[in-house]
Every structure is written in structure tokens, then in C-alpha cells.
C-alpha positions in Angstrom: -144.8 35.0 -74.5 -148.5 35.4 -73.6 -150.3 37.7 -76.0 -151.5 41.1 -74.7 -154.7 40.8 -76.7 -157.2 37.9 -76.7 -158.0 38.6 -80.4 -154.4 38.5 -81.7 -154.8 35.1 -83.3 -157.8 36.0 -85.4 -157.7 39.8 -85.9 -155.7 41.0 -88.9 -154.6 44.3 -87.2 -151.6 43.2 -85.1 -149.2 40.4 -86.0 -146.5 40.7 -83.2 -148.4 41.1 -79.9 -147.0 37.7 -78.8 -143.4 38.9 -79.4 -141.6 40.8 -76.6 -141.1 44.4 -77.6 -137.3 44.5 -77.6 -137.3 41.6 -80.0 -139.8 43.4 -82.2 -137.4 46.3 -82.4 -134.4 44.0 -83.2 -136.3 42.2 -85.9 -137.4 45.4 -87.6 -133.9 46.9 -87.5 -132.5 43.8 -89.0 -135.1 43.8 -91.8 -134.3 47.4 -92.7 -130.6 46.7 -92.7 -130.9 43.6 -94.8 -133.1 45.4 -97.4 -130.9 48.5 -97.7 -127.3 47.4 -97.0 -126.6 46.4 -100.6 -127.1 50.1 -101.5 -124.5 51.4 -99.1 -121.5 49.1 -99.8 -119.6 51.9 -101.5 -120.3 54.4 -98.8 -117.0 55.4 -97.0 -118.8 56.1 -93.7 -118.4 53.4 -91.1 -122.1 52.7 -90.7 -125.1 54.6 -92.0 -127.6 52.6 -90.0 -128.6 54.5 -86.8 -130.3 52.8 -83.9 -134.1 52.2 -84.3 -136.3 54.7 -82.4 -138.6 52.8 -80.1 -142.1 54.0 -79.4 -142.5 55.6 -76.0 -145.9 53.9 -75.8 -145.8 50.4 -77.3 -149.5 50.0 -76.4 -152.3 52.6 -76.5 -150.3 54.6 -79.1 -152.8 54.8 -82.0 -154.5 58.2 -82.3 -156.4 57.2 -85.4 -158.2 54.0 -86.5 -160.5 52.6 -89.2 -162.9 49.9 -88.2 -165.6 47.7 -89.7 -169.2 48.1 -88.4 -170.9 44.7 -88.7 -174.0 42.8 -87.5 -175.5 39.4 -87.9 -179.0 38.4 -88.9 -180.2 38.9 -85.3 -178.8 42.5 -85.1 -175.8 41.5 -82.9 -173.2 44.2 -83.5 -169.5 43.8 -84.0 -167.0 46.6 -84.2 -163.4 45.6 -85.2 -161.3 44.3 -88.0 -161.5 41.4 -90.5 -160.2 38.0 -89.6 -157.0 37.2 -91.5 -157.9 36.5 -95.2 -161.6 36.7 -94.4 -164.6 39.1 -94.4 -165.6 37.9 -91.0 -165.4 40.8 -88.5 -163.7 40.2 -85.2 -165.5 42.1 -82.4 -162.8 44.1 -80.4 -164.4 46.0 -77.5 -161.0 47.1 -76.1 -158.2 47.3 -78.6 -154.9 47.5 -76.7 -153.1 49.6 -79.4 -155.9 52.3 -79.5 -155.6 55.3 -77.3 -158.0 54.5 -74.4 -160.2 57.5 -75.3 -160.9 56.0 -78.7 -162.1 52.7 -77.1 -164.4 54.7 -74.8 -165.8 56.9 -77.6 -166.6 53.8 -79.7 -168.3 52.0 -76.8 -170.4 55.1 -76.0 -171.6 55.8 -79.5 -171.8 52.4 -81.2 -171.9 49.5 -78.7 -175.0 47.4 -78.0 -175.8 49.8 -75.2 -176.3 52.6 -77.8 -179.9 52.2 -78.9 -180.3 55.3 -81.2 -178.1 54.5 -84.2 -179.2 56.1 -87.4 -179.1 52.8 -89.4 -178.2 49.1 -89.0 -174.6 47.9 -89.4 -173.4 46.3 -92.6 -173.2 42.5 -92.9 -169.6 42.2 -94.2 -169.6 38.4 -94.7 -172.6 38.5 -97.0 -172.2 38.9 -100.8 -173.6 41.8 -102.7 -174.1 45.5 -102.0 -176.3 46.4 -99.0 -177.9 49.8 -99.1 -178.8 52.1 -96.2 -176.3 50.7 -93.7 -173.3 51.9 -91.7 -170.2 50.1 -93.0 -167.0 51.6 -91.6 -166.0 54.0 -88.8 -162.9 56.2 -88.9 -161.8 57.9 -85.7 -159.1 60.6 -85.2 -158.2 61.7 -81.7 -156.0 64.5 -80.4 -154.7 63.5 -76.9 -153.4 66.9 -76.1 -156.8 68.6 -76.1 -159.1 65.5 -76.0 -160.8 66.5 -79.3 -162.0 63.8 -81.7 -163.4 63.5 -85.2 -165.3 60.5 -86.7 -166.3 59.6 -90.2 -169.3 57.3 -90.7 -169.0 55.5 -94.0 -172.5 54.4 -95.1 -174.3 53.0 -98.1 -177.0 55.5 -98.7 -178.5 56.3 -95.3 -180.8 59.3 -95.4 -178.6 62.4 -94.8 -181.3 64.0 -92.7 -181.3 61.0 -90.3 -177.5 61.2 -90.1 -177.6 64.9 -89.3 -180.2 64.4 -86.6 -178.0 61.7 -85.0 -174.9 63.9 -85.3 -176.8 66.8 -83.7 -177.5 64.7 -80.7 -173.9 63.5 -80.2 -171.5 66.1 -81.5 -170.2 68.8 -79.3 -167.3 71.3 -79.1 -164.9 68.3 -78.7 -166.4 65.9 -81.2 -166.8 66.5 -85.0 -168.9 64.1 -87.1 -168.7 63.5 -90.8 -170.4 61.1 -93.2 -169.0 59.4 -96.3 -171.3 57.7 -98.8 -170.1 54.5 -100.4 -171.7 53.0 -103.5 -171.3 49.7 -105.4 -168.2 51.0 -107.1 -166.5 51.7 -103.7 -166.3 48.0 -102.7 -162.6 48.3 -101.7 -162.8 51.8 -100.2 -163.3 52.8 -96.6 -163.9 56.5 -97.3 -165.2 57.8 -100.6 -164.7 61.2 -102.3 -168.3 62.1 -101.1 -167.7 63.3 -97.5 -170.2 65.6 -95.8 -169.9 67.5 -92.5 -172.6 66.7 -90.0 -171.9 68.3 -86.7 -169.4 69.7 -84.2 -166.4 71.8 -85.2 -165.7 71.7 -88.9 -162.0 71.6 -88.2 -160.3 69.8 -85.3 -157.2 71.1 -83.5 -154.7 68.2 -83.7 -151.4 68.5 -82.0 -148.6 67.2 -84.3 -145.3 67.4 -82.5 -145.2 70.9 -80.9 -147.7 72.5 -83.2 -151.5 72.6 -83.6 -153.1 72.1 -86.9 -156.8 72.7 -87.6 -157.5 69.7 -89.7 -160.4 67.9 -91.4 -160.5 64.2 -90.5 -159.5 63.5 -94.1 -156.0 64.9 -93.6 -153.4 62.1 -93.2 -151.1 62.1 -90.1 -149.0 59.5 -88.4 -151.1 57.6 -85.9 -148.4 57.2 -83.2 -148.8 60.3 -81.2 -146.1 59.3 -78.7 -143.3 59.2 -81.3 -144.6 61.8 -83.8 -142.7 64.8 -82.4 -139.3 63.0 -82.4 -140.1 61.7 -85.9 -140.8 65.1 -87.3 -137.8 66.7 -85.7 -135.5 64.0 -87.1 -136.8 64.6 -90.6 -137.0 68.4 -90.7 -135.7 69.9 -87.5 -132.0 70.4 -88.5 -132.5 71.4 -92.2 -131.4 74.7 -93.6 -130.6 76.1 -97.0 -132.0 78.2 -99.8 -135.2 76.5 -101.1 -136.8 73.4 -99.7 -139.4 71.3 -101.5 -141.6 69.0 -99.4 -143.2 66.5 -101.8 -146.2 64.4 -100.8 -146.1 66.8 -97.8 -149.7 66.5 -96.6 -150.8 69.5 -94.5 -147.2 70.5 -93.8 -145.9 68.9 -90.6 -142.4 68.7 -92.1 -142.6 72.0 -93.9 -143.7 74.0 -90.8 -140.8 72.5 -88.8 -138.2 73.2 -91.5 -139.4 76.5 -93.0 -137.5 78.8 -90.6 -134.2 77.5 -92.1 -135.0 78.4 -95.7 -135.7 81.4 -97.8 -138.6 79.6 -99.4 -140.4 76.3 -98.8 -142.7 74.6 -101.3 -145.3 72.2 -99.8 -146.8 69.9 -102.5 -149.6 67.4 -102.1 -152.5 66.0 -104.3 -154.9 66.1 -101.4 -156.9 69.3 -101.5 -158.1 69.0 -97.9 -154.5 68.8 -96.7 -153.3 71.8 -98.7 -156.4 73.8 -97.6 -155.4 73.0 -94.0 -151.9 74.2 -94.5 -153.1 77.4 -96.1 -155.5 78.2 -93.2 -153.1 77.7 -90.3 -153.0 80.8 -88.2 -149.2 80.7 -87.8 -148.2 79.6 -91.3 -144.6 80.7 -92.2 -144.5 83.7 -94.6 -142.1 81.8 -96.8 -144.3 78.7 -97.2 -145.9 78.2 -100.6 -148.6 75.4 -100.4 -149.5 73.9 -103.8 -152.3 71.5 -104.6 -150.9 69.4 -107.4 -149.6 65.9 -108.2 -145.9 65.7 -107.6 -145.3 64.9 -111.3 -147.2 68.0 -112.4 -145.4 70.2 -109.9 -141.9 69.1 -110.8 -142.5 69.2 -114.6 -144.9 72.1 -115.0 -145.4 74.5 -112.0 -144.3 78.0 -113.2 -143.1 79.2 -109.8 -141.1 76.1 -109.2 -139.5 76.3 -112.6 -138.3 79.7 -111.7 -137.0 78.7 -108.3 -135.5 75.3 -109.1 -132.0 76.6 -109.6 -132.2 77.6 -105.9 -133.4 74.2 -104.5 -130.9 72.8 -102.0 -133.1 70.3 -100.1 -136.0 68.0 -100.9 -138.2 65.8 -98.7 -140.3 63.0 -100.2 -142.9 61.1 -98.2 -144.8 59.1 -100.8 -147.6 56.6 -100.3 -146.8 52.9 -99.9 -146.4 52.6 -103.7 -143.3 54.8 -103.6 -142.4 57.4 -106.1 -143.1 57.1 -109.8 -140.4 56.5 -112.5 -140.9 60.1 -113.6 -140.1 61.4 -110.1 -137.2 59.1 -109.5 -135.8 60.0 -112.9 -136.1 63.7 -112.2 -134.4 63.4 -108.8 -131.6 61.3 -110.3 -130.9 63.8 -113.1 -128.2 66.3 -112.1 -129.2 68.8 -114.7 -132.7 69.3 -113.3 -131.8 70.8 -109.9 -128.2 71.9 -110.1 -127.9 73.1 -106.5 -129.7 70.2 -104.9 -127.5 68.6 -102.3 -129.7 66.8 -99.7 -132.7 64.5 -100.1 -134.7 62.9 -97.3 -136.9 60.0 -98.2 -139.6 58.9 -95.7 -141.2 55.5 -96.3 -143.6 53.0 -94.7 -142.8 50.3 -97.2 -139.3 48.8 -97.2 -139.7 47.1 -100.6 -140.7 50.2 -102.6 -138.1 52.2 -100.7 -135.3 49.9 -101.7 -136.5 49.9 -105.3 -136.5 53.7 -105.5 -133.2 54.1 -103.7 -131.6 51.7 -106.1 -132.6 54.0 -109.0 -131.3 57.1 -107.2 -127.9 55.6 -106.1 -127.4 53.8 -109.4 -127.4 57.2 -111.1 -124.3 58.1 -109.2 -125.8 61.3 -108.0 -126.8 60.1 -104.5 -125.3 58.1 -101.7 -127.0 57.1 -98.5 -125.8 59.2 -95.6 -128.0 57.8 -92.8 -130.8 55.3 -92.4 -133.0 55.4 -89.3 -136.1 53.3 -88.5 -138.9 54.6 -86.3 -141.3 52.1 -84.7 -144.4 54.0 -85.5 -146.5 50.8 -85.5 -145.6 48.6 -82.4 -147.1 45.2 -82.3 -147.2 45.0 -86.1 -144.6 44.1 -88.8 -144.7 47.7 -90.2 -141.9 50.2 -89.7 -141.3 53.7 -90.8 -137.9 54.5 -92.3 -136.1 57.8 -92.8 -133.2 57.8 -95.3 -131.0 60.9 -95.6 -129.1 61.0 -98.9 -126.3 63.4 -99.9 -124.9 64.3 -103.2 -122.4 61.6 -104.1 
């Protein structure tokens, strides 16, 4: 099959553009089944594996992206991703998986036709730290209201120069931030040092059927076309006494599920995400947003220690590394949460998911009730998996 992108053979972003989309879906579904079927052999249900959810938009689906800003010795600019196993940047003027508005915004602000950049681009293929350059670009876009936010990651560009540039380009639909990287941030795209430069400080992003006023640092799923169905599958039909949403970000699942519970705890270690949840204009009255690590919350949070006999449902949506042994041990121990009956595990990494589920099912407390994959990342090998577990 002819590739849909002329950069597919060199760019490290997409690995499956040359594969027909139906085959991509079959391959991902088979990979999920192969990884998790050993854990469901003793399940009396006929088949816990639901059909994979296809992306309504296999192309142009990404509402967020992180790109390299690069130039050569002659000042020729490149904006794109690294070549596979290389620091050479592939220039990608029109990425087919980006929402078209993202491609247009990048071309307007950073292409060779944009003469007023606040600093030169980084030279990624050169060794050593290069100061006073623009290194990475992060873009978040909300298709429902055409609002966008960008973060310029730089290596010590004068903040006054950055603010002047932002004042000339930001408006009521475009927020601009800066993130300073130093020598110790060699593997980071965004550092802890993030400054607001211009435009609205918070951007109204539509997540499913709700709007959240977010900083561009808040994580959300990039596939806007599948996000609503994804959230409803995870949280739309839950009801019980107390729900705990671990690694819950700014609360997309908590907000969806909260009406079905007497109390909902939203827990995340990202302060920006929790701040966004607390400042939502239509936040549920029964939602308690907690800025803490999951380990600290489960072991030490006083409110949770009081309410844990009432916990009936837990959602976990950890980073790619999965849950820690402390967390999996806590969830596998029947004495910790005596009324807990349902656990939903959301993962973007099949390997760590299988590892954690093995611990949970081996304890005898849990059995897999349903496994459903969502193709949140068409044209790549990545897949999101939602596993619903029930007390065994």
C-alpha cells in the first residue's frame, strides 16, 4: 500500500502509515488479546475481549503535538520529528495526523516565511548545549472552539524578547507560554520552569461533552475524534458509594462519573491538573480534588482513610510505567478496601498493563470482566486499552 505521508520512511512519529487501516485495527486487537489472554483462562465468561474501537478520524486526529525546532548552519529551518534512531530532524510541513489547524498555525508562526522569530532554532544534530535558542514546540488545539495554546521550549532566550514576540502573535484564541531548558534538561521537552507570555491564561478545551479551562501543561488524550466515546466507556455507566480516580489528571473521568456516587476523589501528582479541576465552573459538589502522589494518597490521606470503607469503585490511569508495587499490592489486598468491587485500569502500554494485571489476578481478588482496545493513535503501533475488573 502506498504511504499517505512522504516522510513515513524517515520520521519516527508514525510506523503504520503504509498499512491499510482495517489491518492496523486487526493487528492491534490481536496484540492485546495475545498479551492478556493468559490472564483470563479461568474466567467463566465466554469472551472478555470486546471489539476494538476504531478512530472516526484515522488522519488529522491529533489535537496536540510536540515537535523539534531545528536549523542548519545556513539558518534553514526544519520543524518536525527526529529520524528513527537519530538526532537529525525531519522537516514535516504538513503532518497528515495533525489536525489541519495545527499545521496552519505552525506554518504561520514558525516557517521560513515568518521573519520575526525571537531567537534562532536549535541545531539538534550538534553535540553540546546551545544557549539562547528555540528547541521544541508544543501545540494544543481545541477543534470545538478553534482555540490553541503553544509552549516554546528555549535554552535561555531573553524573557523580554519572548514576551514582545508573544504580544505580537497571541490573541483571544491563542495562548503562548515559554519553558526554559538548561543543560540538565537534555532529555526533556518541557521543564518545570514554564512562564505565561500572552493570550488567555487558560484555554477552554472540549473533552467529550464538557469544557475544561486548562493550562497547556495538563495532559489529555490527543485524539479528539474518539475522546468522547473513550471517556463514556470508562466512566459513563459507573455508580456506587465512593469512587477513587487515581492518576486522574484534571478530572475527565471524575466529572463524567461523579453523578453516580456519593463522593468522588480525584488524585493526581500534577499540580496544574488539580488546579484546573478545582477551578471548573461546573465542578460536581461531591468531587474532592487532591494534589498528591497516588502512593501518599492511598497510604496517608486522612480524608481517604476515613472514607475507604465506603469505596466501591476505583479507576487507575497511570503513565506508561504502570502502577508501582506499593499500589498494586494495596489494590490486591482485600483488607484495605473491604467494599471495593470494581476496578477499571486504563493503559497505553500493553507490557506494563499485563505485568500489573498479573499481580492483581494472582492475588485471587480480581478477575478480568472486559478488555476493550481503543485506537487513540492511528498510523502508529500504540493502542489504548481499558480493562474492567470485578471482584473474583
